[in-house]
Each structure stands twice: as C-alpha cells, then as structure tokens.
MARBA-3410 file (N, C-alpha, C, O; in Angstrom, 1 decimal):
85
-7.0,-26.5,-22.7,-7.2,-27.6,-21.8,-8.7,-27.7,-21.4,-9.2,-26.6,-21.0 ~ -9.3,-28.8,-21.4,-10.7,-29.0,-21.1,-11.0,-28.8,-19.6,-10.2,-29.1,-18.8 ~ -12.1,-28.2,-19.3,-12.5,-28.0,-17.9,-13.1,-29.3,-17.5,-14.0,-29.9,-18.1 ~ -12.6,-29.8,-16.4,-13.1,-31.1,-15.8,-14.2,-30.8,-14.8,-14.1,-29.8,-14.0 ~ -15.1,-31.7,-14.8,-16.2,-31.6,-13.8,-15.8,-32.2,-12.5,-15.3,-33.3,-12.5
-15.9,-31.4,-11.4,-15.5,-32.0,-10.1,-16.7,-32.8,-9.6,-17.9,-32.5,-9.7 ~ -16.3,-33.9,-9.0,-17.4,-34.8,-8.4,-17.4,-34.5,-6.9,-16.3,-34.6,-6.2 ~ -18.5,-34.3,-6.4,-18.7,-33.9,-4.9,-19.8,-34.8,-4.3,-20.8,-35.0,-4.9 ~ -19.5,-35.3,-3.1,-20.5,-36.0,-2.4,-20.8,-35.2,-1.1,-19.9,-34.7,-0.4 ~ -22.1,-35.0,-0.9,-22.6,-34.2,0.2,-23.5,-35.1,1.0,-24.5,-35.5,0.5
-23.3,-35.2,2.3,-24.2,-35.9,3.2,-24.8,-34.9,4.1,-24.1,-34.1,4.8 ~ -26.1,-34.8,4.0,-26.9,-33.8,4.8,-27.6,-34.5,5.9,-28.5,-35.4,5.6 ~ -27.3,-34.2,7.1,-28.0,-34.7,8.3,-29.0,-33.7,8.7,-28.7,-32.6,9.1 ~ -30.3,-34.0,8.7,-31.3,-33.0,9.1,-32.6,-33.7,9.6,-32.8,-34.9,9.4 ~ -33.3,-32.9,10.3,-34.6,-33.3,10.9,-35.7,-32.7,10.0,-35.8,-31.5,9.8
-36.5,-33.6,9.4,-37.5,-33.2,8.4,-38.5,-32.2,8.9,-39.2,-31.6,8.1 ~ -38.7,-32.1,10.2,-39.7,-31.2,10.7,-39.1,-29.9,11.2,-39.8,-29.0,11.7 ~ -37.8,-29.7,11.1,-37.1,-28.5,11.5,-37.2,-27.5,10.4,-36.7,-27.7,9.3 ~ -37.8,-26.3,10.6,-37.8,-25.3,9.6,-36.5,-24.8,9.1,-36.3,-24.4,8.0 ~ -35.5,-24.7,10.1,-34.2,-24.3,9.7,-33.5,-25.3,8.8,-32.7,-24.9,7.9
-33.7,-26.6,9.1,-33.2,-27.6,8.2,-33.7,-27.5,6.8,-33.0,-27.7,5.8 ~ -35.0,-27.3,6.7,-35.7,-27.1,5.4,-35.1,-25.9,4.7,-34.8,-26.0,3.5 ~ -34.9,-24.8,5.4,-34.3,-23.6,4.8,-32.9,-23.9,4.3,-32.5,-23.5,3.2 ~ -32.1,-24.7,5.0,-30.8,-25.1,4.6,-30.8,-25.9,3.4,-30.0,-25.8,2.5 ~ -31.8,-26.8,3.3,-32.0,-27.7,2.1,-32.3,-26.9,0.9,-31.7,-27.1,-0.2
-33.2,-25.9,1.0,-33.5,-25.1,-0.1,-32.3,-24.2,-0.6,-32.1,-24.1,-1.8 ~ -31.6,-23.7,0.4,-30.4,-22.9,0.0,-29.3,-23.8,-0.6,-28.7,-23.3,-1.6 ~ -29.2,-25.0,-0.2,-28.2,-25.9,-0.9,-28.7,-26.2,-2.3,-27.8,-26.2,-3.2 ~ -30.0,-26.4,-2.5,-30.5,-26.6,-3.9,-30.2,-25.4,-4.8,-29.8,-25.6,-5.9 ~ -30.4,-24.2,-4.3,-30.1,-23.0,-5.0,-28.6,-22.9,-5.4,-28.3,-22.6,-6.5
-27.8,-23.2,-4.4,-26.4,-23.1,-4.6,-25.9,-24.1,-5.6,-25.1,-23.8,-6.5 ~ -26.4,-25.3,-5.6,-26.0,-26.3,-6.5,-26.5,-26.0,-7.9,-25.8,-26.3,-8.9 ~ -27.7,-25.4,-8.0,-28.2,-25.0,-9.3,-27.4,-24.0,-10.0,-27.3,-23.9,-11.2 ~ -26.7,-23.1,-9.2,-25.9,-22.1,-9.7,-24.5,-22.6,-10.1,-23.7,-21.8,-10.7 ~ -24.2,-23.8,-9.8,-22.9,-24.4,-10.2,-23.1,-25.8,-10.9,-22.7,-26.8,-10.4
-23.7,-25.7,-12.1,-24.1,-26.9,-12.8,-22.9,-27.8,-13.3,-23.0,-28.9,-13.6 ~ -21.7,-27.2,-13.3,-20.5,-27.9,-13.8,-20.1,-29.0,-12.8,-19.3,-29.9,-13.1 ~ -20.5,-28.9,-11.5,-20.1,-29.9,-10.5,-21.1,-31.0,-10.5,-22.3,-30.9,-10.5 ~ -20.6,-32.2,-10.5,-21.4,-33.4,-10.4,-21.5,-33.7,-8.9,-20.6,-34.3,-8.3 ~ -22.7,-33.4,-8.4,-22.9,-33.5,-6.9,-23.9,-34.6,-6.6,-25.0,-34.7,-7.3
-23.6,-35.4,-5.7,-24.5,-36.4,-5.2,-24.8,-36.1,-3.7,-23.9,-36.1,-2.9 ~ -26.1,-35.7,-3.5,-26.5,-35.3,-2.2,-27.3,-36.5,-1.6,-28.2,-37.1,-2.2 ~ -26.9,-36.9,-0.4,-27.6,-37.9,0.4,-28.1,-37.3,1.6,-27.4,-36.8,2.4 ~ -29.4,-37.4,1.8,-30.1,-36.9,3.0,-30.2,-38.0,4.0,-30.6,-39.2,3.7 ~ -29.8,-37.7,5.2,-29.7,-38.7,6.3,-30.6,-38.1,7.5,-30.5,-36.9,7.7
-31.3,-39.0,8.2,-32.1,-38.5,9.2,-31.4,-38.1,10.5,-30.3,-38.7,10.8 ~ -31.9,-37.1,11.2,-31.3,-36.7,12.4,-32.5,-36.2,13.3,-33.2,-35.3,12.8 ~ -32.7,-36.6,14.4,-33.7,-36.2,15.3,-33.2,-35.1,16.3,-32.5,-35.4,17.2 ~ -33.6,-33.9,16.0,-33.1,-32.8,16.8,-33.6,-32.8,18.2,-32.9,-32.4,19.2 ~ -34.8,-33.3,18.4,-35.5,-33.2,19.7,-36.1,-34.6,20.0,-37.3,-34.8,19.8
-35.3,-35.6,20.4,-35.9,-36.9,20.7,-36.8,-37.0,21.8,-37.6,-37.9,22.0 ~ -36.9,-35.9,22.7,-37.8,-35.9,23.8,-39.2,-35.3,23.5,-40.0,-35.2,24.3 ~ -39.3,-34.9,22.2,-40.6,-34.4,21.8,-41.7,-35.4,22.0,-41.6,-36.5,21.5 ~ -42.8,-35.0,22.6,-44.0,-35.9,22.8,-44.5,-36.4,21.4,-44.5,-35.6,20.5 ~ -45.0,-37.6,21.3,-45.5,-38.1,20.1,-46.6,-37.2,19.5,-46.7,-37.1,18.3
-47.4,-36.6,20.4,-48.5,-35.8,19.9,-48.0,-34.4,19.5,-48.8,-33.6,19.0 ~ -46.8,-34.1,19.8,-46.2,-32.8,19.4,-46.5,-31.7,20.4,-47.1,-32.0,21.5 ~ -46.1,-30.5,20.1,-46.2,-29.3,21.0,-46.6,-28.2,20.1,-46.1,-28.1,19.0 ~ -47.4,-27.3,20.5,-47.7,-26.1,19.8,-46.4,-25.3,19.5,-45.6,-25.1,20.4 ~ -46.3,-24.8,18.3,-45.0,-24.1,18.0,-44.6,-23.0,18.9,-43.5,-22.9,19.3
-45.5,-22.0,19.2,-45.1,-20.9,20.1,-44.6,-21.4,21.5,-43.6,-20.9,22.0 ~ -45.3,-22.4,22.0,-44.9,-23.0,23.3,-43.5,-23.6,23.1,-42.6,-23.5,24.0 ~ -43.3,-24.4,22.1,-42.0,-25.1,21.8,-40.9,-24.0,21.7,-39.8,-24.2,22.3 ~ -41.1,-23.0,20.9,-40.0,-22.0,20.7,-39.7,-21.3,22.0,-38.5,-21.0,22.3 ~ -40.8,-20.9,22.8,-40.5,-20.3,24.1,-39.7,-21.1,25.0,-38.8,-20.7,25.7
-40.0,-22.4,25.1,-39.3,-23.4,25.9,-37.8,-23.5,25.4,-36.9,-23.6,26.2 ~ -37.6,-23.6,24.1,-36.3,-23.8,23.5,-35.4,-22.5,23.7,-34.3,-22.7,24.1 ~ -36.0,-21.4,23.5,-35.2,-20.1,23.5,-35.1,-19.6,25.0,-34.1,-19.0,25.3 ~ -36.2,-19.7,25.7,-36.2,-19.3,27.1,-36.7,-17.9,27.4,-36.9,-17.6,28.6 ~ -36.9,-17.1,26.4,-37.3,-15.7,26.6,-38.3,-15.4,25.5,-38.0,-15.5,24.3
-39.5,-15.0,25.8,-40.5,-14.7,24.8,-40.1,-13.6,23.8,-40.4,-13.8,22.6 ~ -39.3,-12.6,24.2,-38.8,-11.6,23.3,-37.8,-12.2,22.3,-37.9,-11.9,21.1 ~ -36.9,-13.1,22.8,-36.0,-13.7,21.9,-36.7,-14.7,21.0,-36.3,-14.9,19.8 ~ -37.7,-15.4,21.5,-38.5,-16.3,20.7,-39.2,-15.6,19.5,-39.2,-16.2,18.4 ~ -39.7,-14.5,19.8,-40.4,-13.7,18.7,-39.3,-13.3,17.6,-39.6,-13.4,16.4
-38.2,-12.9,18.1,-37.1,-12.5,17.2,-36.6,-13.7,16.4,-36.4,-13.6,15.2 ~ -36.5,-14.8,17.0,-36.2,-16.1,16.4,-37.2,-16.4,15.2,-36.8,-16.7,14.1 ~ -38.4,-16.3,15.5,-39.5,-16.6,14.5,-39.5,-15.6,13.4,-39.6,-15.9,12.2 ~ -39.2,-14.3,13.7,-39.1,-13.3,12.7,-38.0,-13.5,11.8,-38.1,-13.4,10.5 ~ -36.8,-13.9,12.3,-35.7,-14.2,11.5,-35.9,-15.4,10.6,-35.6,-15.3,9.4
-36.6,-16.4,11.1,-36.9,-17.6,10.3,-37.8,-17.2,9.1,-37.7,-17.6,8.0 ~ -38.8,-16.4,9.4,-39.8,-15.9,8.4,-39.1,-15.1,7.3,-39.3,-15.3,6.2 ~ -38.2,-14.2,7.7,-37.5,-13.4,6.8,-36.6,-14.2,5.8,-36.6,-14.0,4.6 ~ -35.9,-15.2,6.4,-35.0,-16.0,5.6,-35.8,-17.0,4.7,-35.4,-17.4,3.7 ~ -37.0,-17.4,5.2,-37.8,-18.3,4.5,-38.5,-17.7,3.3,-39.2,-18.4,2.6
END
C-alpha cells in the first residue's frame, strides 16, 4: 500500500520583534525539515504582544526588568533565551 502524504495547514501568530517568537519559528522550520513527507502550508500572521510599547522602543534590559518584575528572574530569562537560541 503506498504511503500517502498528509496535508497540514499551520497558522502561526507571532510578533516579529519577539525573540521567543523567532525561536519558535526556527524550531518549527527544523521540525518540518525533519518530516519531508508532510505537505505543510505555513501562514504567518501578525500579532502584537505589547501594543503599549512606545514608538521609539525601550532598551531591552529595562523592558525585561519591567516585564518580569525581578532583576534576578530577568537575568535568568535572558540566559534561558540565549541558551535556546
């Protein structure tokens, strides 16, 4: 019996400036490359994680400290992101 190719549609909602979203995108690409028998259509859709961000932006350390609330946790957060990236 022939193996049929499964057709899969994936909608990804992400914020293009979010490093975690980028990491997820790269991981998805790796996973899909490891499963070439699947016919996958990926559609990227915009999502603004922080609509209150000032137009001029905020320095990353300041932003992470405000988001996480504790400088120690913020440093661990950044270390985890660096390791996974």
